[in-house]
BADOVEX-440050 format. One record per residue: residue in one letter; x, y, z of N, C-alpha, C in turn. Coordinates in steps of 0.05 Angstrom, whole numbers, plus 32768, in hexadecimal, padded with zeros to 4 digits. Atoms other than C-alpha are relative to their C-alpha. Example, Ala and Ser with C-alpha at 12.3 -4.5 7.8 and 13.67 -1.06 7.14 Angstrom:
// residues 2
A80127FE8800080F67FA6809C801280188000S7FF07FE87FFF81117FEB808F7FF18016800E
This chain:
// residues 449
X800280067FE3810978998C927FE07FF08005X801580117FFB80DB785C8CA57FEC80088015X80197FFB7FEF809778618CC680037FEA8013X800080157FEC809D783A8D0B7FE48004800DX801A80037FF5805C78228D2480007FEE801DX7FFF80087FE2805978138D727FEC7FF38009X801A800D7FFC802077DD8D7C7FFB7FFB8021X800580017FE2801977EA8DC77FE17FFF8004X801A7FFF7FFA7FD477D68DDE7FF580188012X80067FE57FF17FD278178E0D7FF780147FEBX80047FEE80167FD978428DCC80187FFC7FEEX7FF08001801C7FF378398D82800E80197FFCX7FF37FED800B802878648D72800C80007FE5X7FF77FFB801B803A787A8D2D8013801A7FFCX7FE37FE68001807C78A38D21800B7FF97FE1X7FF97FFD801A808A78B68CDC8020800D7FFFX7FEA7FEE7FFD80C978E38CF47FF5801A8000X80077FE28006809F79228CE37FE18000800DX801580017FFB805D790B8CF87FF87FE98012X800580117FEC804278E78D367FE07FFA8006X801980067FFD7FFD78C28D4080017FF1801AX800780127FEA7FE478A68D7F7FE47FF88007X801F800680027FA5787C8D837FFD7FEB801BX800480137FEA7F9178588DC97FF37FE57FF3X80098015800B7F83780E8DC27FE47FFB8006X802180057FF87F3678138DCB7FEE80017FEEX8018800480187EFB78048D9B7FE280038014X801B80007FF77EB378178DA97FEC7FFA7FE8X8011801080177E8077EF8D827FDF80048004X801F7FF27FFB7E3B78148D817FF47FF47FE6X8013800C80157E0377F58D577FFE80137FEAX80037FF480197DFF78068D0E8013801E7FF8X7FF27FEA80087E3778348D1080207FF67FFDX7FE6800B80077E8478268CFA800B80038018X7FEF80047FEB7EB378108D2C8010801F8009X7FF37FEA7FF67ED0784D8D58801B7FF7800DX7FE3800B7FF37F1A78448D6B801080168006X7FF07FEB7FF87F4E78698D8E7FF580128016X80047FEC7FE87F4978A98DB67FE280028008X8017800580007EFC78AD8DA97FF27FE98010X800B801A7FF67EEE78678DC0800980068021X7FF47FFF7FED7F1778708DF87FF78017801DX800F7FF07FF17EF678AB8E157FDD80018001X801A80097FFF7EB2788B8E0E7FFA7FE3800DX7FFC801A7FF97EC778478E2A7FF57FFB801BX801080077FE67EA878538E737FE480097FFDX80247FFE80027E67786D8E587FF47FED7FEDX800E801480077E5C78348E3080137FE98001X7FF080117FF97E8377FE8E4F7FFC7FE07FF1X800A801780097E5977C58E3280057FFD7FDCX7FF97FFF801D7E6F77DB8DE7801980077FFCX7FE97FF780037EB677EE8DF780107FE27FFFX7FF1800D80017EF177C18DE5801980078004X7FE67FFB7FF97F3877C08DF780127FE98002X7FF480157FFD7F55777E8DF3800E7FF47FE6X7FFC800C80197F5A77758DAA801E7FFF7FFAX7FE77FFD80077FA5778A8DA8800F7FEA800BX7FF380117FF27FBC77608DDD7FF97FE17FFCX800B801780047F9477228DCC7FFC7FFE7FE0X80058005801D7F9A77268D7F7FFE7FE87FF4X8006801680067F7976EC8D667FE17FFD7FF5X801E800580107F3776CE8D437FED7FFD8012X801580067FEA7F1576C98D887FEC80177FFEX80107FF480037ED476ED8D86800880188017X7FFC7FE77FEF7ED277348DA57FE680008017X801480007FE67E9177298DCF7FEB80187FFCX80107FEE80087E6D77658DB17FF37FFC7FE5X80137FFF801C7E3477608D7F8008801A7FEDX7FFC7FEC80107E4A778C8D4380037FF47FE4X80038009801E7E3E77858CF6801B7FFE7FF5X7FE77FFF80127E8677978CE180157FF28015X7FEC800B7FEB7EAB776E8D1C7FF77FEB800BX800A801B7FF37EAA77298D2E80197FF78016X7FE9800B7FF17EF177178D498014801B800BX7FEE7FEF7FF67F2A773D8D6E8012800B7FEAX7FEE7FF7801B7F5577408D2C7FEF80137FF2X800F7FE980107F1777688D0C8006801D800DX7FFC7FE87FF47F26779C8D3C801B800A7FF6X7FEB7FFC80067F6D779B8D308004800E7FE6X80057FFA801D7F5B779E8CE47FFA801C7FFEX80057FE67FFE7F3577DF8CF0801080158010X7FED7FF27FF97F6577FF8D19801880077FF0X7FE87FFC80157FA077F48CE97FF380117FE9X80107FF1801E7F6E78108CB17FFF801A8006X80097FE47FF97F60784C8CD9801A800D8001X7FE67FF37FFE7FAA785E8CE8800C80057FE5X7FF5800380217FBF78498C9A7FF7801C7FF2X80117FF380107F8A787B8C84800F801E8009X7FF57FEA7FF67FAC78B38CAE801A80087FFBX7FE0800280037FF778A48CA480027FE37FF7X7FFC8018800F800C78708C7480197FED800FX7FF680117FEF802778328C9680147FEF7FF0X7FF2800F800F804378108C5C801C80068000X7FDF80068002808E77F78C5B8005800C801FX7FF87FFA7FE7808B78098CA8800D7FEA8013X7FF580147FEB80AF77E88CE57FEB80018018X801880047FE6807A77CB8D17800E7FF48013X7FF380077FE5809077C78D5A7FE97FEB800CX801080127FF7806777878D7780007FFE801DX800180047FDC8051777B8DC380127FE67FFEX7FEB80187FFF808777498DD97FF37FE68007X800C80197FFE805377128DED7FF57FF87FE7X800E80128018803B77058DA4800D7FE77FFAX7FF78022800A804376BD8D8B80027FFF7FE2X7FFD80028022804976A58D487FE880067FF0X801B7FFE8011800376A28D387FF7801C8003X800D7FE27FFC7FF776E98D51801380127FEAX7FEC7FF28013803477028D227FF07FF87FE4X8008800D8017801A76DC8CEA7FE3800F7FFAX80197FF080067FD176FA8CF38001801B7FFBX7FFD7FE680017FEC773D8CFA800D80057FE0X7FF380008021801877338CB77FE880027FEBX80198004800F7FD5771F8C997FF080178001X80107FE37FF87FAE775E8CB1800F80107FEFX7FF17FEB80107FE577888C957FFE7FFD7FE0X7FFE8006801C7FEC77698C507FDF80037FF3X80167FFC800C7FA077678C477FFC80217FFAX80067FDF800A7FA377B98C48801680057FF1X7FE87FF9800C7FDF77B58C1B80158015800FX7FE97FF07FF1800F77CC8C5480157FE57FFFX7FEC80167FFC804E77A98C4C801380078016X7FEE80007FEA807577A58C8E801E7FFE7FF7X7FE48004800880C177B08C8580097FED8016X7FF680117FE980C9778B8CCA7FE880018017X800E7FFF7FEA80A477758D0780137FFB8016X7FE880047FF080CE77838D427FF67FFB801FX8005800A7FE680C477628D8A800480198010X7FF77FED7FF180C3779E8DBA800F7FFB8015X7FE980067FEB80EB777D8DF1801A80017FEFX7FE57FFE800E8122777D8DBC800C80187FFEX7FF97FE37FFB812177C88DB9800780068018X7FFC7FFF7FE4812177C88E08801F7FF78000X7FE6800F8002815F779A8E00801380127FF6X7FF07FED800C818577CE8DD280028018800EX7FFF7FEB7FF0816D78068DFB80148001801AX7FF380017FE6819077EA8E3980117FE97FFBX7FF6801A800D81CB77B88E2480037FF3801AX7FFA80107FEE81D677A18E6B7FE57FF18011X8017800B7FF6818D77948E7E7FFB7FDE7FFBX800580258006817A77458E887FE080047FFEX801B80018002812B77588E867FF7801A7FF6X80127FEB800780F977878E657FE67FFF800CX80197FFD7FF480BF779F8E8B7FEE800D7FEDX80107FF28016808877B38E577FE28000800DX80197FF67FF5805077D78E727FE880027FEDX80187FFD8012800D77C78E4A7FE78002800EX801580017FF77FC677CD8E527FF37FEB8013X801080177FF27FAD778D8E7480187FF1800CX7FF280117FED7FEE77738E8D801B800F8001X7FE87FF47FFF803977828E9F80117FE37FFBX7FF38017800C806677578E76801E80008006X7FE17FFE7FFC80AD77428E89800F7FEA7FEBX7FF4800D801180DB77288E52801D7FFD8002X7FE580087FFE811F77078E59801080097FE8X7FEB7FF18011815B772A8E3880157FEF8005X7FE980107FF9819977088E2C8017800F7FEAX7FEB7FF9801381DE771B8E0380087FE67FFEX7FF48019800981FA76DE8DDD801380057FE1X7FEC7FFD8016823476D98DAC7FFB801D7FF1X80027FE0800E822D772B8D9B7FE580018000X801C7FF9800681E377258D977FF4800A801DX80107FFC7FEB81AE77448DC57FE47FF47FFBX8013800D8008817377188DC97FE580008015X801780017FED812C771A8DE77FF27FEA8001X800B80198003811176D98DFA7FE67FF8800EX801C80067FF280D776BF8E2E7FF7801D800DX80147FEC7FF180A076EE8E417FEB7FF78012X8015800C7FED807276E98E7D7FF3801A8009X80097FEE7FF3804177118E9D80047FFD801EX7FFD7FFF7FE3804F77298EE17FEC80108011X80137FF27FEE802877478F1B7FE67FF87FF8X801F801080067FDA77448F0C7FF480157FEFX800E7FEF80137FCA777F8EDB801480137FF3X7FF07FE880097FE177BA8EAF7FF380168004X800F7FE57FFA7FC977FF8EA77FE680028007X801E7FF77FFC7F7F77F48EAA7FFE7FF9801CX800580067FE47F8877D48EEF800E80198012X7FF87FE57FF07FB678118F077FEC80137FFAX80157FE67FFF7F8278468EEF7FE87FF58010X801980077FF27F4C781D8F0E80018001801CX7FFA7FFB7FE27F70781B8F52800180228003X80027FE180017F7D786A8F497FE5800C8008X801A7FF080027F39787B8F3B7FF17FF5801BX800F80077FE67F2278518F78800B80108019X7FF67FED7FE67F54787B8FA67FFA801A7FFBX800A7FE580077F3A78BB8F877FE48000800BX801E7FFF7FF27EF478A48F967FF87FFE801EX800080077FDF7F0278948FDF800680218008X7FFB7FE57FF77F1A78E18FE17FE480127FFCX801D7FF480047EDB78F78FC17FED80028012X801580057FF17EAD78D88FEB8007800A801EX7FF67FF77FE77ED678E9902B7FF880217FFFX7FFF7FE480037ED7793590157FE5800A7FFCX80187FF280117E9879428FED7FE87FEB8003X8016801680007E6D79058FF87FF27FF87FE3X800A800480227E6978FB8FAD80107FEC7FF3X7FEF8016800A7E7B78BA8F8E7FFE80077FDEX7FFE7FFB80207E9578C78F4580007FEA7FF5X8008801B800B7E9278808F357FE87FF87FFFX8020800B80047E4A78798F3E7FF380087FE7X800B7FF5801D7E3E78A18EFB80117FFB7FE9X7FEB800580127E5A788C8EBF800980187FF0X7FF97FE9800B7E5E78D58EA7801D8008800EX7FE57FFB7FF27E9078E38EE480137FF48002X7FE9801080037EB378A88EE1801080057FECX7FF27FF680187EC578B88E9B801080198004X7FF37FE97FFB7ED878FA8EAA801A80008014X7FE380067FE97F0A78E28EE780137FF17FEBX7FE9801180147F2878AE8EB0800B80137FEFX7FF37FEA80147F3078EA8E7F801880108009X7FF37FED7FF17F5279108EB3801A7FF8800CX7FE7800E7FF27F8678DF8ECF8018800B7FF0X7FE77FF880147FBE78EF8E9880078019800CX7FF47FE77FF77FC179378EAC80057FFB801DX7FFB80027FDF7FB779248EF9801A7FF68005X7FE5800C7FFB7FF478F98EF3801480137FFEX7FF07FEC800A801B79288ECE800680168017X7FFA7FEC7FF0800F795E8F04800E7FF58018X7FF0800F7FE68024792F8F3D801F7FF77FFCX7FDD80018004806A79228F1D800D801B8006X7FF17FE67FFE8075796D8F2C7FF7800C801BX80077FF67FE2804E79768F707FF17FEB800CX800680197FE98039794E8FA97FDD80028002X801B80037FFE7FEA79618FA07FF8800E7FE3X800F7FF580147FBB79758F6A7FE180028002X801C80027FF77F72797B8F627FEF7FF57FEBX8011801380117F3F79498F457FE680137FFDX801A7FF37FFF7EFE79698F297FF07FEC7FEDX8016800D80127EBD79488F097FE780158004X801C7FEE80017E7779698EF47FEC7FEC7FFBX801B800C80047E32794D8EFA7FEE80127FFCX80187FF180047DFA79748EDF8012801E8004X7FF87FE87FF67E0479B78EFF801680008014X7FEA80017FE57E3479A28F39801A7FFA7FF2X7FE1800580027E7E79A38F3D80087FF58017X7FF5800E7FE37EA579768F6E801B80037FF8X7FE57FFD7FFE7EED79808F7B800F7FF08019X7FF2800B7FE77F1C795C8FA9802080047FF9X7FE57FFE80017F6979648FB480097FE58005X7FF3801E80027F8D79248FA2802380028003X7FE480037FF67FD279168FC080117FE87FF8X7FF180168011800978EC8F9D80057FEB8018X7FF980197FEA801878C18FE07FDE7FF48001X801580107FFC7FCD78B38FE37FFB7FEE7FE8X8002801480177FCE78988F9D80147FEA7FFDX7FE9801A7FF6800F786E8FAF7FF57FEF8010X800E80127FED7FE778528FE77FEC7FF17FF2X80148012800D7FAF783D8FB8800E7FEB7FEFX7FF1801280147FE0781D8F8580167FEE800EX7FF080127FF0800977FA8FBC7FFF7FE57FFAX800380207FFE7FEE77B58FB6800A7FF77FDEX7FF48004801A7FFB77B98F6980227FFE7FFBX7FE680017FFC804377CC8F73800D7FE5800FX7FFA80197FED804A77958FAC80037FE87FF1X800680198011803177618F7E801980007FE7X7FEE80018015805F77778F42801B7FFB800CX7FE580057FF7809F777B8F6C80057FE88008X8002801A7FF4809077368F8C80037FEE7FE2X7FFE80108018808C771B8F41801D80057FF1X7FE57FFB801180CF77378F2780137FEF800FX7FE680117FF8810E770C8F2C801280178011X7FF37FF27FEA813977268F67801B80067FF0X7FE57FF58007817377568F597FFF7FFC7FE1X80028001801C815E77558F0E800B80217FF9X7FFF7FE88012817B77898EDD7FE880057FEEX80187FFE8012813A77A78EBF800880187FF0X80077FE88012812C77D88E887FE57FFE7FF9X801C7FFB800280E677F48E8A7FF880117FEDX800F7FE7800880B278198E677FFF80158010X7FFC7FE87FF080BB785E8E807FDE800B8008X801B7FF97FF9806978668E807FF47FF98016X800B800D7FE78061783A8EBC800880158018X7FF67FEE7FED808B786F8EE37FF08017800AX800E7FEB7FF8805478A28EE17FEC7FFB8015X801080057FE9802D787D8F1480098000801AX7FF280037FEB803A788A8F5980017FE4800FX7FEE80127FF68062785B8F7D800D7FE97FF3X7FF2800E8016807D783D8F4080217FF78008X7FE680047FF480C5784B8F6080077FE6800FX7FFA80177FEA80BB78108F9080097FE27FEBX7FFD8016801480C177E28F518019800C7FF0X7FF47FF6801980E978108F20801D800D800CX7FEE7FF07FF6811E78318F50801F7FFA7FF4X7FE680098009815A78078F347FFA80007FE1X800380078017813F77FD8EEF800780167FEAX80007FEB8019815178208EA87FE180057FFBX801A7FFC8006811A78428E8E7FFF800C7FE2X7FFE7FF580168105784B8E447FE780067FF6X80197FF2800980D078778E207FFB7FF37FE5X800C800C801C80A878648DE5800F800C7FE6X7FF17FF6801680CA78978DBA801D7FF88002X7FE480098005810F78768DC980017FE87FF6X7FFB8013800E80F978398DB27FFA80027FE7X80067FF6801E80DC78558D76801A80057FF4X7FED7FF5800F811B78748D6580177FEC7FF8X7FF18018800C814378318D6F7FF77FF17FEEX800E800E80148110780D8D45800B800E7FE2X7FFC7FF2801E811C78408D09801B7FFE7FF8X7FE3800280078169783C8D0F80097FE27FF8X7FF680168009816D77F68D0680087FF97FE3X7FF88006801B819077E08CC97FF47FEC7FF5X800D80188008816477B48CA080037FF67FE3X7FFC80058017816877928C607FEA800E7FEEX800E7FED8013814F77BC8C257FE47FF47FF8X801B8011800C811D77858C0C7FF37FEE8017X800F80117FE880E8775D8C397FEB7FF77FF4X8016800F800F80B4772A8C237FED80068010X801C7FF77FF6806F77458C2E7FF17FE9800CX800F80167FF9805876FC8C3B800A7FF5801BX7FF280077FE9808D76F38C72800F8015800AX7FF17FE97FF680A277338C9380147FF68016X7FEC80077FEB80E377328CBC7FF58008801CX80017FFD7FE380D977258D0880187FFD800FX7FE57FFC7FF7810D77418D307FFC7FFA801FX7FFD80067FE8811D77228D74801F7FFD800BX7FE07FFC7FFB816877268D71800F80147FF3X7FEE7FE7800D819D77568D5A80187FF57FFAX7FE78005800181DC77428D39800B80077FE3X7FF27FF6801B820477418CF87FED7FF57FE4X80178006801381D877448CB580137FE07FF1X7FF98018800F81D476FE8C947FE67FF87FEEX80198007801381A976E88C537FFD7FE28003X8002801D8004818876AA8C567FE77FF97FEBX8018800280148160769C8C177FEE7FEB8006X801480147FFC813976648C367FEB800E8010X800F7FF17FF2811A76978C657FE980117FF0X80147FF2801180F476B88C277FEE7FF07FF5X80148011800880B9768E8C2A7FE3800F7FF9X80197FF2800A807276988C137FEC7FFC801DX800E7FFE7FEB8057768A8C59800180158013X80007FE67FF1804676BA8C9180107FFC8017X7FEE80047FE78076769D8CC38014800F7FFDX7FEF7FF27FFC809F76CE8CE0801A7FF98002X7FE580077FFD80E976CE8CDA801280158010X7FED7FF17FF5812976E98CFF800C80087FF1X7FE97FF98010815C77128CDD801880108016X7FE87FF67FF281A277238CF98006801C7FF5X7FF97FE6800881B8776C8CFA80198009800FX7FE67FF97FF881F977918D057FFD800B8023X7FFF7FFF7FE2820977928D528005801E800AX7FFB7FE37FFA81FF77DA8D6E800580038020X80037FFD7FE1820177CC8DBA80207FF8800FX7FE680037FEF824B77B88DC3800F801B8004X7FF37FE47FF8827677F08DE580187FFF7FF9X7FED8000800682B277DA8DC88001800D7FDEX7FF97FF6801882D277FC8D8780167FF07FF1X7FE7800A800C830677E08D53800F80177FF8X7FF37FEA8009831878268D407FFD80198012X80037FE37FEF8327786A8D687FED80107FF3X800F7FED800F830278908D377FE27FF87FF6X801B8007800A82C178698D327FED8004801BX801080007FE3828478768D617FFD7FEB8009X800780207FEE827778478D997FE47FFA7FF8X8018800E800E824278198D847FE1800E800BX80157FF67FEE821678398DB97FFA80217FFCX7FFC7FE38003822D787F8DA67FE9800C7FEFX80137FF68018820278B58D7D801480117FF2X7FEF7FF38014822178D58D3F7FF2801D7FF9X80147FEB800981E579078D2E7FEE80058014X801A7FFC7FF081AD792B8D4E7FEB80077FE9X80187FFB800B816A79268D2E7FEC80168005X800F7FEA7FFE813D79608D297FEE80087FEAX80137FFB8019810079628D0080057FF07FEAX7FFC800C8018811479328CD2801C80017FF5X7FE57FF78005815C794E8CC980137FF38010X7FEB80097FEC819879268CE3801A80137FFBX7FED7FEA7FFC81CE79608CF980197FF48009X7FE680097FF6821879538D018011801E7FF7X7FF07FEB8005824379908D0D801580028017X7FEE80017FEC828079A08D3A7FF480128016X800C7FF47FE7825679CB8D657FE480067FFBX801B7FF97FFF820779D28D6C7FF4800C8017X800B7FF47FE881E679FE8D9A7FE37FF88004X80197FFC7FFA81A579F68DBA7FF4801B8010X80087FE27FF781797A328DCA7FE47FFB8002X801E80028007812D7A428DCD7FF880187FF2X800A7FED801381107A638D937FEA800F8003X80187FEA7FF780E07AA08D927FE97FF28005X801980097FFD80A97A728D8A7FFF7FE58017X7FFE80137FE380C07A468DCD80077FE37FF8X7FF98015800880D97A0F8DA7801A7FFA8007X7FE380078000811979E78DAF800B80007FE2X7FF58000801B814879F98D76801F7FF78001X7FE380018000818E79EB8D61800980137FE8X7FF77FEE800F81BC7A1F8D4580207FF87FF9X7FE98004800582017A218D2680158018800EX7FF47FE87FEF82157A618D487FF48003801DX800A7FFC7FE482147A718D937FEB80188006X80147FF27FFE81D07A8E8DA5800480138019X7FFF7FEF7FE981C67AC78DDE7FFB7FF08019X800980127FE981AA7A948E0F80037FE47FF8X7FFB801C800E81C47A508DF87FF87FEB801DX800B80107FEA81A17A148E2080177FE58002X7FE980137FFF81DC79E58E0D80127FFD7FEAX7FF08003801A821479D58DD880057FE08000X7FF4801C8000821F79918DB9801980047FEFX7FE980028013826579888D9E80097FE07FFAX7FF4801E80058286794C8D7B801A7FFE800AX7FE880087FF682B7792D8D9F800A7FE07FF5X7FFB801A801182DC78F48D767FEC80017FE7X80148008801582A678DA8D4C7FE480008013X801280017FF2827578E38D7F7FF48019800BX800F7FEB7FF5824579178DA180038005801CX80007FF87FE2824C79388DE77FEF801A7FFDX800A7FEB7FFB821779678E0180058009801EX7FFA7FF47FEA8226799A8E337FEA80158008X80177FF17FF781F079BC8E5C800B80208008X7FFC7FE27FF581F27A0F8E5C7FE9800A800EX80187FF87FF181AF7A158E787FF57FE78007X800A801A7FF9817779E68E887FF47FEB7FECX800180178016818079A68E5E7FFC7FE5800BX8006801C7FF6816279618E63800C7FEB7FECX7FFF801380118176791E8E4A7FEC7FEA8008X801380117FF6814078EE8E497FF37FFE8018X800E7FF77FEA811879128E7B80118006801EX7FF27FFA7FEC8152791B8EAA801280177FFFX7FF17FEC80018177795B8EBC801F7FFF7FF7X7FE68007800781B7795F8E98801580158012X7FEA7FEB7FF181F2797D8EC4801E7FFB7FF8X7FE98006800A8235798B8EA57FFB7FF67FE3X7FFB8006801D824779618E637FFB7FE08005X800780168000822E79218E4E80037FF27FE2X8003800C801E823D78EF8E107FEB7FF37FF8X801E8004800A81FF78E88DE880057FE07FFAX80058018800981E978A38DDC7FE77FF87FEDX80158001801381BD78868DA47FE77FFD800DX801E7FF77FF28173789A8DB48000800E8013X80057FED7FF0818278C98DE57FEF80177FF8X80107FE98009814E78FE8DE980058019800EX7FF37FEC7FF2816579428DF57FE680177FFDX80197FE78000812E797B8E0E800A80128016X7FFD7FEB7FEB812679B48E3A7FE580078009X80207FF37FF880EA79CC8E687FFE801C7FF7X80027FDD800B80FC7A138E4B7FF380017FE2X800C7FFA801C80E27A008E047FF37FE07FFBX800E801E800980B579CB8DE2800F7FF47FE6X7FF1800A801680CD799A8DB4801A7FEE800EX7FE8800A7FFA810A79718DB680107FF17FEEX7FE980088011814779518D9480077FDC8007X7FF580187FFE815A79078D8B801B7FF97FF7X7FE78005800581A078ED8D8D80027FE57FF5X8000801A801281AD78B78D56801B7FF97FF6X7FE48009800981E278908D357FF77FF87FE2X8004800A802381E5788E8CE480167FEF7FF9X7FEE80128008820378538CCD800B80027FE3X7FF57FF58014823278548C96800B80207FFEX7FF87FE180018246789A8C7D801E80028012X7FE37FFE7FF78290788A8C9D7FFA7FFF801DX7FFF7FF87FE58278788F8CE47FFD7FDF800D
């Protein structure tokens, strides 16, 4: 099972199928210390803003970082250090790297060189928007949520291919702008209710920034929650309402909505939906989560061999062809052609539909049985059983050559409650609020399916 590395500048995600690493795209460059990267840098970025960097993944280049440090000169140096750190924790060799959709040829070549310098041979570099296109075959645009920008990439189908073409930034900012707007909205509530300004002190500003993920998660289930910060021996808390935060973010959503093509069929990163008011833009959009894109990337059938000097760069998806002229010694990225799995037609009634699932993937094991029962284990985890348990959550049946899931308790697919039955599609994520963990529906190629 190949390792998949999602190079989002919000947070790099490395998924081996059995182990997962998450590392925010932040660096802290303190004098006479090694660069600090990832989670520790994020949680100190507002304490030492002059020493923090977070543009190196978006602006991968040989441009100066702008912070004096004995180990770092260029943006690419920080990417090199970040890759080195992740590779030490979980081998990235022969991995599939999902790249930001705005990367040009120079950035892809630079990334290839950084990987090669650390003896990492990428199996492929895959444009992120292409995975969005495969996740939503009818979408005409992919909305990619990044740290400093929201990116819109055109998608189209042509001669049986799904293609990701032009990319452009829309609106006026990315996650950082949303976070700053949220903090300013919460700041007003603190000043009004407690006369304390949490953004006046670096320590309380960092506390508030660190608390935002949990705060936003609570607001997906409730109309209000509490924000709390501490300064020395004093504690300050206020009630934060979802509607108030939506008002604080309204200018951001208005600019984004105005920049989108009218009546566009969108597929969007699901992470943006956590922010209050996002439905103004995404109410008609398909949504795709990072773990879904990773599973699509993992399932792409690629050639067994690759040139470490010229890794395959995927921007389209069609039938496999081999072109010996592409095997060059330069770092220029190439496109390869792949079997089309997005068609909804089949030439044989006993074949899985191209977008259908054939197996359930649980803890690295692909399962395919006439009946699979879902239940909560004694440890509180979601488990799959061959025999009916006392309190089943769902049953998955083989229907023809595909899989159908029927809810018998509280069951979700891709974060939405399942009512009745539903045919599983490739990359569907099955979970339950009653149990931890989840199972991904996959399609196994070959094997007669």
